[in-house]
C-alpha positions in Angstrom: 80.5 145.2 15.7 76.9 146.1 16.5 75.9 142.4 16.0 78.4 141.0 18.5 77.5 143.2 21.4 74.4 141.3 22.4 76.4 138.1 22.3 79.0 139.6 24.6 76.3 140.9 27.0 74.6 137.5 27.0 77.9 135.8 27.8 78.6 138.2 30.6 75.1 137.6 32.0 75.6 133.9 31.8 79.0 134.1 33.5 77.5 136.3 36.3 74.7 133.7 36.7 77.2 130.8 37.0 79.2 132.8 39.5 76.1 133.6 41.5 75.1 130.0 41.5 78.6 128.9 42.6 78.6 131.5 45.4 75.1 130.3 46.4 76.3 126.7 46.6 79.4 127.7 48.6 77.2 129.7 51.0 74.7 126.9 51.4 77.5 124.4 51.9 79.2 126.6 54.5 75.9 127.1 56.3 75.2 123.4 56.2 78.8 122.6 57.5 78.3 125.2 60.3 75.0 123.6 61.3 76.4 120.1 61.2 79.4 121.2 63.3 77.2 122.9 65.9 75.0 119.8 66.0 78.1 117.6 66.4 79.4 119.9 69.1 76.1 119.8 71.0 76.1 116.0 70.8 79.7 115.9 72.1 78.9 118.3 75.0 75.8 116.4 75.9 77.7 113.1 75.8 80.5 114.6 78.0 77.9 116.0 80.5 76.2 112.6 80.6 79.5 110.9 81.2 80.4 113.4 83.9 77.1 112.8 85.7 77.5 109.1 85.4 81.0 109.2 86.8 79.8 111.5 89.7 77.0 109.1 90.7 79.1 106.0 90.4 82.0 107.4 92.5 79.5 108.8 95.0 78.0 105.3 95.3 81.5 103.9 95.8 82.2 106.3 98.6 78.9 105.5 100.3 79.8 101.8 100.0 83.1 102.4 101.6 81.5 104.4 104.4 79.1 101.5 105.0 82.0 99.0 105.3 83.8 101.3 107.8 80.6 101.8 109.8 79.9 98.1 110.0 83.5 97.4 110.9 83.3 99.9 113.7 80.1 98.4 114.9 81.5 94.8 115.1 85.1 95.5 116.2 85.5 99.1 117.2 88.5 98.6 119.4 91.1 97.3 116.9 91.8 98.0 113.2 94.2 95.8 111.3 95.0 94.8 107.7 93.1 91.5 107.8 89.7 93.3 108.1 87.4 93.6 105.1 88.0 97.4 104.7 91.7 96.7 104.0 91.0 94.4 101.1 91.3 96.5 97.9 88.6 96.2 95.1 90.5 95.1 92.0 89.3 96.6 88.7 86.0 95.0 87.8 83.4 95.6 85.1 80.7 97.9 86.3 78.0 95.6 84.9 79.2 93.0 87.5 77.7 95.2 90.2 74.6 96.3 88.3 73.7 92.7 87.3 72.4 92.2 90.9 69.6 94.6 90.0 67.0 92.5 88.1 65.2 95.7 87.0 68.3 97.0 85.1 67.9 96.5 81.4 70.9 95.6 79.2 70.7 99.2 77.8 71.4 100.6 81.3 74.5 98.5 81.9 77.7 100.2 80.8 79.8 97.4 79.3 83.0 99.6 78.9 83.1 100.9 82.5 85.5 99.5 85.0 85.6 100.3 88.7 88.3 99.8 91.3 88.8 101.1 94.8 90.8 101.0 98.0 90.5 102.1 101.7 93.7 103.3 103.3 94.4 103.8 106.9 95.7 107.4 107.2 96.9 106.8 110.8 99.4 104.3 109.4 101.5 107.4 108.5 103.2 110.1 110.4 100.9 113.1 110.7 102.4 116.6 109.9 99.8 118.1 112.2 101.7 116.4 115.1 104.8 118.5 114.5 103.5 121.9 115.7 100.7 122.6 118.1 99.8 126.2 119.0 103.0 127.5 117.4 105.3 125.2 119.5 107.3 122.4 118.0 106.6 118.9 119.4 110.1 117.4 119.9 108.9 113.8 120.0 107.2 114.2 116.6 110.2 116.1 115.3 112.4 113.2 116.2 110.1 110.8 114.4 110.2 112.9 111.2 113.9 113.2 111.5 114.3 109.4 111.7 112.0 109.0 108.7 113.9 111.6 106.6 117.2 109.8 107.5 115.7 106.4 106.5 114.5 107.7 103.1 117.7 109.7 102.6 115.9 113.0 102.3 117.5 116.4 103.0 117.2 117.4 106.6 117.3 121.1 105.6 113.8 120.6 103.9 112.5 119.2 107.2 113.8 122.1 109.2 112.3 124.6 106.7 108.9 122.7 106.8 108.8 122.8 110.6 109.7 126.5 110.8 107.2 127.5 108.1 104.5 125.3 109.8 105.2 127.1 113.1 105.0 130.5 111.4 101.7 129.5 109.7 100.1 128.9 113.0 101.0 132.3 114.5 97.9 134.2 115.1 98.3 137.9 114.8 95.2 140.0 115.1 96.9 143.2 114.0 96.1 143.9 110.4 98.7 146.6 110.3 101.5 144.2 111.1 103.9 144.4 108.0 105.1 140.8 108.6 101.6 139.3 108.5 101.5 139.1 104.7 104.9 137.3 104.6 103.7 134.4 106.8 103.2 131.1 104.9 99.7 129.8 104.5 98.7 126.7 106.6 98.3 123.7 104.2 95.1 121.8 104.2 96.1 118.7 102.3 99.3 116.7 101.5 100.1 118.3 98.2 100.1 121.8 99.8 103.1 120.9 101.9 105.1 122.3 99.1 104.0 125.7 100.5 106.2 124.9 103.5 109.4 124.3 101.4 109.3 120.6 100.4 110.4 119.8 96.9 108.3 117.8 94.5 110.7 114.8 94.7 110.6 114.9 98.5 106.8 115.0 98.5 106.6 112.0 96.2 109.0 110.0 98.3 107.1 110.9 101.5 103.6 110.1 100.1 103.3 106.5 101.4 104.6 107.5 104.9 103.3 111.0 105.7 99.8 112.5 105.8 98.2 115.8 106.9 95.1 115.4 109.1 92.9 118.1 110.8 93.9 116.8 114.3 96.8 115.3 116.2 96.7 111.5 115.8 98.7 108.5 117.0 100.2 105.9 114.7 98.3 102.7 114.3 100.8 99.9 115.1 98.7 97.4 113.3 98.8 99.1 109.9 101.9 101.2 109.8 104.8 100.1 107.4 108.2 99.3 108.8 109.6 102.7 108.0 106.9 104.5 110.0 107.2 102.0 112.9 111.0 102.6 113.0 110.5 106.4 112.9 107.8 106.6 115.7 109.5 104.3 118.2 112.7 105.8 119.4 114.1 102.5 120.8 113.5 100.6 117.5 116.0 99.8 114.8 114.8 98.7 111.4 115.1 95.0 112.3 112.7 95.5 115.3 110.2 97.3 113.0 110.4 94.5 110.4 110.0 91.9 113.1 106.9 93.6 114.3 105.4 93.8 110.8 106.0 90.1 110.3 104.5 89.2 113.8 101.3 91.2 113.4 100.7 89.6 110.0 100.3 86.3 111.9 98.3 87.7 114.8 97.2 91.4 115.0 98.0 93.5 118.0 95.1 93.9 120.4 96.8 96.5 122.7 99.8 98.7 122.3 101.5 96.6 125.0 101.5 93.6 122.7 103.9 95.5 120.3 106.9 95.3 122.6 106.6 91.5 122.9 105.9 91.1 119.1 108.9 93.1 118.2 111.2 91.3 120.6 112.5 94.6 121.9 111.1 94.8 125.5 112.9 98.1 126.1 110.7 99.9 123.6 108.2 102.3 125.2 104.7 102.8 123.7 102.5 105.6 124.7 98.8 106.0 124.1 99.3 109.6 122.8 101.8 108.4 120.2 100.7 104.9 119.4 97.4 103.0 119.0 95.8 99.9 117.5 92.7 101.6 116.1 92.0 104.3 113.5 89.7 107.3 113.1 90.8 108.7 109.7 90.8 106.8 106.4 91.2 107.7 102.8 88.8 106.2 100.2 90.1 106.0 96.6 87.8 105.2 93.8 88.8 104.9 90.1 86.4 104.7 87.2 87.4 104.0 83.7 84.9 104.6 80.9 86.3 103.8 77.4 89.4 106.0 77.2 88.7 108.3 80.1 89.9 107.5 83.6 88.7 109.5 86.7 90.0 109.1 90.2 88.4 110.4 93.4 90.2 110.6 96.8 88.1 111.2 99.9 89.1 111.6 103.5 86.6 110.3 106.0 86.5 110.4 109.8 84.9 107.6 111.9 83.8 108.4 115.4 82.5 106.1 118.0 78.9 105.5 118.8 76.1 103.0 118.1 76.2 102.9 115.2 79.6 104.6 114.5 79.4 107.9 112.6 81.4 108.1 109.4 81.8 111.7 108.1 83.3 112.8 104.8 85.8 115.6 105.4 87.0 116.2 101.9 86.7 115.0 98.3 89.0 115.5 95.4 88.2 114.3 91.8 90.7 114.4 89.0 91.1 113.0 85.5 94.0 110.7 85.0 95.9 111.2 81.7 96.3 108.1 79.6 99.3 106.0 80.7 99.8 108.0 83.9 100.2 105.9 87.1 97.4 106.1 89.6 98.2 107.6 93.0 
């Protein structure tokens, strides 16, 4: 028995050494994995930040390009805007390297082969403006009639229109009394189209109204050269849908130079057009830019205002950038 004890102690020491070595290997492997993960994460964060910066610069460049187009259009033909002008031609999806190839100093490493850019300029005065409905807390009956006709055409619930108008009127009430208990219950005034849901419009109604309604910071007339038939029918009380369709077809052959040309082009000489409600030029536009880099798609929507002058001044009023999920339709 006394001779076996050293062997047992030696075996125990050897087992402890093996266990210590295994624990050391596990610890080293864990530390190495942690370091590799942190390094991978840092690389991914840096790549994402670089991609975000590239997207921001490209979309900013696209917006500046659109503003230049609108400024040159205003300089050459500032009295009329129609759908045959250069600004109305959308930029179909094209490889970004197509634009960068014009720069002889750009090396092949600087050209992003997997980036695609597309864009579009939309006349926001081709739509009915929600801001026209209520001014100073009072409902504009002419604009209300136009919205009513549009809701009927699109088969949308009139109750939602009534709720929107009333909430819009309440949102414009100015009450300086901070102690007024009803002040907190007043709806907030929306600043963009999606916020019209604050006034009681459902998501389905908003989506249906999107091509025909906008929300601008000022009262605006409808551009008869760019408005779709549904908007033309809504904003001209004497029109039926056939008159509106006839006007759209006639202006595609020759754009309207004055609002008086609209009655002749539509064939309805009884239709009345007013400068406060109708126009043939536009001040407000929406610029849309979409950039796709590999699997990521980013869309930016900007509202710009063009004012007269030599040269015209084009001011960016708002910008909104959002990531588009894979397979989701672009707005």
